[in-house]
C-alpha positions in Angstrom: 35.1 -9.8 -17.8 35.5 -13.4 -19.1 34.3 -14.3 -22.7 31.7 -17.1 -23.0 33.5 -19.7 -25.3 31.9 -21.9 -28.0 32.8 -24.9 -26.1 31.0 -23.6 -23.1 27.9 -22.8 -25.2 28.3 -26.5 -26.6 28.4 -27.9 -22.9 25.3 -25.8 -21.9 23.4 -27.2 -24.8 24.7 -30.9 -24.2 23.6 -30.5 -20.5 19.9 -29.2 -21.3 19.4 -32.2 -23.8 20.8 -34.6 -21.5 17.6 -34.8 -19.6 14.4 -35.3 -21.8 12.3 -33.6 -19.2 13.7 -30.4 -20.2 12.2 -30.6 -23.5 8.8 -31.6 -22.2 8.9 -28.6 -19.9 10.0 -26.4 -22.7 7.1 -27.4 -24.9 4.7 -26.8 -22.0 6.0 -23.4 -21.3 6.1 -22.2 -24.7 2.6 -23.3 -25.3 0.9 -22.0 -22.3 3.4 -19.6 -20.6 5.8 -20.1 -17.7 3.2 -19.6 -15.0 0.5 -21.7 -16.4 2.8 -24.4 -17.1 4.0 -24.3 -13.5 0.6 -23.8 -11.8 0.0 -26.0 -8.8 -3.8 -26.5 -8.7 -3.6 -28.6 -5.3 -3.4 -25.5 -3.5 -7.2 -25.4 -3.7 -7.2 -28.2 -1.1 -6.2 -25.8 1.7 -7.5 -22.5 0.3 -11.2 -22.8 0.5 -13.7 -20.3 1.4 -14.4 -21.1 5.1 -12.8 -19.3 7.9 -13.0 -19.7 11.7 -13.2 -15.9 12.3 -14.8 -13.7 9.6 -16.0 -10.0 9.6 -19.5 -9.2 8.1 -18.5 -6.8 5.5 -20.1 -5.6 2.1 -18.9 -5.7 -1.4 -15.4 -5.0 -2.4 -14.1 -1.8 -4.0 -12.0 -1.2 -7.1 -9.0 1.0 -7.5 -8.9 0.6 -11.4 -5.8 1.5 -13.0 -4.2 3.4 -10.0 -1.7 3.2 -7.3 -4.2 4.2 -4.6 -4.5 0.6 -2.8 -3.2 2.5 0.4 -6.3 4.9 0.4 -8.8 2.3 -0.6 -7.5 -0.2 2.1 -7.6 2.7 4.9 -10.9 3.9 3.6 -12.1 0.1 3.7 -11.3 0.1 7.3 -13.1 3.2 8.0 -16.2 2.3 5.9 -16.2 -1.1 7.8 -16.1 0.9 11.3 -18.9 3.4 9.9 -21.1 0.4 8.6 -20.9 -1.4 11.9 -21.6 1.8 14.2 -24.5 2.6 11.9 -25.7 -0.5 10.4 -25.1 0.2 6.9 -22.8 -2.4 5.5 -22.2 -1.1 1.8 -21.5 2.5 2.6 -18.5 3.7 0.6 -16.2 6.7 1.0 -14.7 8.7 -1.9 -11.0 7.9 -2.5 -10.9 10.6 -5.3 -11.4 13.2 -2.5 -8.4 12.2 -0.3 -6.4 11.5 -3.4 -6.9 15.1 -4.3 -5.5 16.5 -1.1 -2.6 14.0 -1.3 -1.3 15.5 -4.6 -1.5 18.9 -3.0 0.3 17.9 0.2 2.8 16.0 -1.5 3.8 18.8 -3.8 4.2 20.9 -0.7 6.4 18.3 0.8 8.4 18.0 -2.4 9.0 21.8 -2.7 10.0 22.1 0.9 12.6 19.3 0.2 13.9 20.9 -2.9 14.8 24.1 -0.9 16.2 22.3 2.1 18.4 20.2 -0.4 19.3 22.9 -2.8 22.9 23.0 -1.9 23.5 19.4 -2.6 24.2 18.4 -6.3 21.3 17.1 -8.6 23.0 13.7 -8.6 23.0 13.5 -4.8 21.5 10.4 -3.9 18.8 11.9 -1.4 18.0 14.6 -4.1 17.5 11.7 -6.7 15.2 9.8 -4.2 12.9 13.0 -4.1 13.1 13.6 -7.7 12.0 9.9 -8.3 9.3 10.2 -5.9 7.8 13.3 -7.6 4.0 12.9 -8.5 3.9 9.3 -7.4 0.5 7.8 -6.3 1.7 5.1 -3.8 1.6 5.5 -0.1 0.9 3.9 3.2 -1.7 3.8 6.0 -0.2 6.6 8.0 -0.2 8.9 5.1 -3.9 8.3 4.4 -4.6 9.0 8.2 -2.8 12.3 8.0 -4.9 13.4 5.1 -8.3 12.0 6.9 -7.2 14.1 10.1 -6.6 17.2 8.1 -9.2 17.2 5.4 -11.9 14.7 6.7 -13.8 12.2 4.3 -16.7 12.4 2.2 -19.1 9.8 0.9 -18.5 8.4 -2.8 -21.3 10.2 -4.2 -19.9 13.5 -2.9 -16.9 13.2 -5.2 -17.4 10.2 -7.5 -14.5 8.4 -9.2 -13.5 10.0 -12.8 -11.4 8.8 -15.6 -8.3 10.4 -14.2 -8.8 8.9 -10.8 -9.4 5.6 -11.9 -6.4 5.9 -14.5 -3.8 7.9 -12.7 -0.9 7.7 -15.3 -1.7 11.0 -17.0 -2.0 13.0 -13.8 0.9 11.8 -12.0 3.3 11.8 -15.2 2.1 15.5 -15.7 2.8 16.4 -11.9 6.1 14.6 -11.8 7.3 16.6 -15.0 6.0 19.9 -13.5 7.4 19.4 -9.9 10.9 18.4 -11.3 11.0 21.4 -13.5 9.9 23.6 -10.3 12.6 21.9 -8.4 15.2 23.4 -10.9 13.9 26.8 -10.4 13.7 26.5 -6.7 17.3 25.4 -6.5 18.3 28.5 -8.9 16.5 30.8 -6.5 18.4 29.6 -3.6 21.8 29.7 -5.4 21.1 33.3 -6.2 20.6 34.1 -2.6 17.0 34.6 -2.5 15.4 35.4 0.7 12.9 33.1 2.5 10.1 35.2 1.6 10.9 34.9 -2.0 11.2 31.3 -1.7 7.9 31.0 -0.2 6.4 33.2 -2.8 7.7 31.0 -5.6 6.4 27.9 -3.7 2.9 29.2 -3.3 2.8 30.1 -7.0 3.9 26.5 -8.0 1.4 25.0 -5.5 -1.4 27.2 -7.0 -0.6 25.6 -10.4 -0.6 22.2 -8.9 -4.2 22.9 -7.4 -5.2 24.0 -10.8 -3.9 20.8 -12.4 -5.5 18.5 -9.9 -8.7 20.6 -10.0 -8.9 20.2 -13.7 -8.2 16.3 -13.5 -10.2 15.4 -10.5 -12.7 18.3 -10.1 -12.7 20.4 -6.8 -13.3 18.7 -3.8 -16.7 19.6 -1.9 -16.7 22.0 0.9 -19.9 20.6 2.2 -22.3 17.8 1.4 -25.6 16.0 2.6 -25.1 12.8 4.3 -27.8 10.5 3.0 -28.4 6.9 3.1 -30.7 4.0 4.0 -29.4 1.6 6.6 -29.5 -2.2 6.6 -32.9 -2.1 8.5 -34.2 0.1 5.6 -34.4 3.3 7.9 -33.8 6.5 6.0 -31.1 9.2 7.2 -30.3 12.6 6.2 -28.0 15.2 7.6 -27.5 18.3 5.6 -24.6 20.7 5.2 -21.7 18.5 6.8 -18.1 19.5 6.2 -15.8 16.7 5.5 -14.0 17.5 8.7 -17.4 17.6 10.7 -18.2 14.1 9.3 -15.0 12.8 10.8 -15.6 14.6 14.0 -19.0 13.3 14.5 -19.0 9.9 13.2 -15.5 8.9 14.1 -15.3 10.5 17.5 -14.7 7.1 19.2 -12.3 5.9 16.3 -8.8 6.3 18.0 -6.7 7.1 14.9 -3.5 7.5 17.3 -4.0 4.2 18.9 -2.9 2.5 15.7 0.8 1.0 15.0 2.6 -0.1 12.0 4.2 -3.4 12.9 6.8 -4.4 10.2 8.6 -7.3 9.5 11.8 -6.4 7.5 14.4 -8.7 8.6 17.2 -6.7 6.8 17.0 -4.2 9.5 17.3 -4.8 13.3 14.1 -6.2 15.0 12.7 -4.2 18.1 13.5 -0.8 16.6 11.2 1.9 15.8 12.1 3.5 12.3 10.8 6.6 10.6 10.6 7.3 6.9 11.0 11.2 6.3 10.5 10.7 2.6 6.9 9.5 3.2 6.2 12.5 5.7 3.3 13.8 3.4 1.6 16.4 5.5 3.5 19.2 7.1 2.6 19.3 10.8 1.0 15.8 10.4 2.3 12.6 12.0 5.6 11.2 11.1 5.5 8.0 9.1 6.8 5.3 11.5 6.9 1.6 12.0 8.1 -0.7 14.6 10.1 -3.7 13.3 9.4 -7.1 14.8 9.6 -10.8 14.0 6.7 -12.0 11.7 4.9 -14.1 14.6 4.1 -10.7 16.2 2.4 -9.5 13.1 0.1 -12.5 12.9 -0.6 -12.5 16.5 -1.8 -8.9 16.6 -3.7 -9.2 13.3 -5.7 -12.4 14.6 -6.4 -10.6 17.9 -7.6 -7.5 16.1 -10.0 -9.7 13.8 -11.3 -11.4 16.8 -12.2 -7.9 18.4 -14.3 -7.3 15.2 -12.1 -5.1 13.4 -10.3 -5.3 10.0 -6.5 -5.2 9.4 -4.8 -3.3 6.8 -1.5 -5.1 5.6 1.4 -4.2 3.1 2.5 -7.1 1.0 4.3 -8.0 -2.2 1.0 -9.0 -4.2 2.6 -10.0 -7.4 4.5 -12.8 -6.1 2.8 -16.1 -6.1 -0.6 -14.8 -6.8 -3.3 -15.5 -9.3 -6.1 -13.1 -9.8 -8.6 -15.5 -11.2 -8.9 -17.7 -8.3 -7.5 -15.3 -5.8 -5.0 -17.6 -4.4 -2.0 -16.3 -2.6 0.3 -19.4 -1.8 3.9 -19.8 -1.9 3.7 -23.2 -3.8 1.2 -21.8 -6.3 3.7 -21.5 -9.2 6.4 -24.0 -9.0 8.7 -22.3 -11.6 11.8 -23.8 -10.0 10.9 -27.1 -10.6 10.0 -26.2 -14.2 13.5 -24.8 -14.7 15.3 -27.2 -12.6 16.8 -24.4 -10.5 16.7 -23.1 -7.0 15.8 -19.4 -6.5 14.7 -19.4 -2.9 16.0 -16.6 -1.0 15.4 -15.5 2.8 13.2 -12.5 3.3 16.1 -10.4 4.3 18.1 -11.1 1.2 15.1 -10.3 -1.0 14.9 -7.0 0.7 18.7 -6.5 0.5 18.8 -7.2 -3.1 15.6 -5.5 -4.4 14.1 -8.7 -5.0 11.3 -8.0 -2.3 9.5 -5.0 -1.4 5.7 -4.1 -0.5 3.8 -3.4 -3.9 0.2 -3.3 -2.4 -2.0 -2.8 0.6 -5.0 -5.1 1.3 -7.3 -5.7 4.3 -7.4 -8.9 6.3 -11.1 -9.7 7.2 -10.9 -13.3 8.2 -8.7 -15.9 9.6 -8.9 -19.6 9.7 -7.4 -21.4 12.9 -6.9 -25.0 14.1 -6.3 -24.9 17.8 -4.1 -21.8 17.5 -2.5 -23.0 14.2 -3.2 -20.2 11.4 -4.2 -22.2 8.3 -5.2 -19.3 6.1 -6.4 -15.8 6.0 -9.3 -14.1 4.2 -8.3 -10.9 2.1 -10.5 -8.1 1.0 -8.7 -6.5 -2.1 -9.5 -3.4 -4.0 -9.5 -4.7 -7.7 -13.1 -5.3 -8.1 -15.4 -8.3 -7.9 -14.4 -10.1 -10.9 -11.2 -11.5 -9.6 -10.9 -14.1 -6.6 -14.1 -15.2 -4.6 -16.2 -12.1 -5.6 -13.2 -9.8 -5.0 -12.0 -11.7 -1.8 -8.7 -13.8 -1.9 -7.4 -16.5 0.3 -3.9 -16.4 1.6 -1.8 -19.2 3.3 0.3 -18.5 6.3 3.4 -19.4 4.4 2.7 -16.6 2.1 1.7 -14.2 4.9 5.2 -15.2 6.5 7.2 -14.6 3.2 5.4 -11.6 1.4 3.6 -9.7 4.0 5.9 -6.6 5.3 3.5 -4.8 7.6 0.2 -4.8 9.3 -1.6 -1.9 11.0 -3.0 -2.8 14.6 -4.1 -1.3 17.6 -1.6 -0.8 20.5 -3.8 -3.1 22.9 -2.4 -5.9 20.7 1.1 -5.3 21.4 3.3 -6.4 24.1 4.0 -3.8 26.9 7.7 -3.5 25.5 6.5 -2.8 22.1 4.2 -0.1 23.1 7.1 1.6 24.8 9.1 1.3 21.7 6.4 2.5 19.4 5.9 5.5 21.7 9.7 6.3 21.9 12.1 7.8 19.5 12.5 6.6 16.1 15.6 6.0 13.9 15.4 7.9 10.7 16.0 5.9 7.5 17.6 7.0 4.3 15.2 7.5 1.5 16.8 4.5 -0.4 16.6 2.1 2.4 14.5 -0.9 1.4 12.2 -1.5 4.4 9.5 -3.3 2.4 
C-alpha cells in the first residue's frame, strides 16, 4: 500500500479549485443534496402519461415497509386476470396469506439445506449463503406461484394486512435468528450420527415453533372463506365456504401457470441458456426456480406482445437507480451526478452485475407501453408503494432505463421464439448461491 503524500493532497486541492464551476456545484449539492442538485427535469418531456397500449386496471396496492414486492406483483397479475374474467376491477388478494406460507416453506427448505450441508464447515461459501438468506422476505414470481399452487389465495378481507405484514423487519429478524440457532443444533445432531428419523423429528419441532412465531405475528390463515363482492355492473356475488385451493381451482382454471417463463437479461452469464437457482427453491416438490437468459430485445418484444394480448407483465429491476418517487420517473438521464462531479461512472450491465453494482431490488408490473411505428418510447409501470407516489401510484419508465436496469420479465411461452421454448423446456444449469444473476 502506498501512502498519500502531502504534495498529492495539495495537487488534488489545486485541481479542484482550478475550475470555478466546482465551487458552484459544491454549493448547490451541499444546499439541496446531490440528487436534487443533479435532477434533470427535462425528462418530463418524454415521460408523459399517454400510452399507445394501456391495460384497464384498478387502484395500486401498497406493500408498506416490507420486501414482499414479488408477492404483490404476482397477485397484481392474478387480480387483473380475476377482475377481467369477473368484471370486478378493484378486487384484491391477501398478500399476508401467501406471506404466511412463504415463511413456513422457506424455513423447511432452510432446515433441509442445513442437514444436507452439515458436513461442510460453517464458513463454507454455500453454508454462509444459506445462513445469510435465513428469514428473508424477498423473492421471485416462480416462488410466489409455487405458494399459490400449493396453498391457493384468499381475498384481502379474509386475511387483512397487519402491523407485522406491513412492517416485516421484526418478524424476519426473529426468524433469521431462530433458524440460524436451529442450524447449529441440526449440524450437531448430524455430527453425532443421529438417524434420519431423529433429524426429521428435530426439524418438525423447529417448524412447529416457526409456525407458532408466524401465527403470533400474522394470525393463522383462514381455512375457508366466503367470496363476496359487487362487480363493476353493481351485481352482487356470494359464494360460501370456499377453501383457498378451491378458489384457485375454480376461478383460475384457465390461467395456465405453467405456460409462463422468466426471461432474464444478465449479460455476465452466457445467453440462450436456462439457469436454475437452487437457493430460491422455496417449496419442496414445487417447481424449480429457473430463468432463460437472452438479449434484452427479447424481453422488450415479449413484454409488448403480452401487453397487447391484454395481460400485465411482471418484471424484476433495480428500482433505486435513476428513480424519483415523487414524479414516478424512471430514466437513465434523471440524475446527472457524473456531470455534477465531473467524472464518468458509466458501466456496462455485465460489469455492474460482475462487481455487485447492479442487481434486481424490486418487482413491479408493466401495464402499458407507448410505441411509435414499433419504436418503444416508454412504459407504464404499476408499483406497490401506494398512490401517493408517481401518477397515482403508476410510474413512467423510459426504454433506455428498461435496457439498463430491467433484469427479467415473466411472459407466456407463446411470445417466445421456437428455439427459446425448447430451451425453456430443457435441462437447466445449476447456479451457485453467490452467483449474481440480477
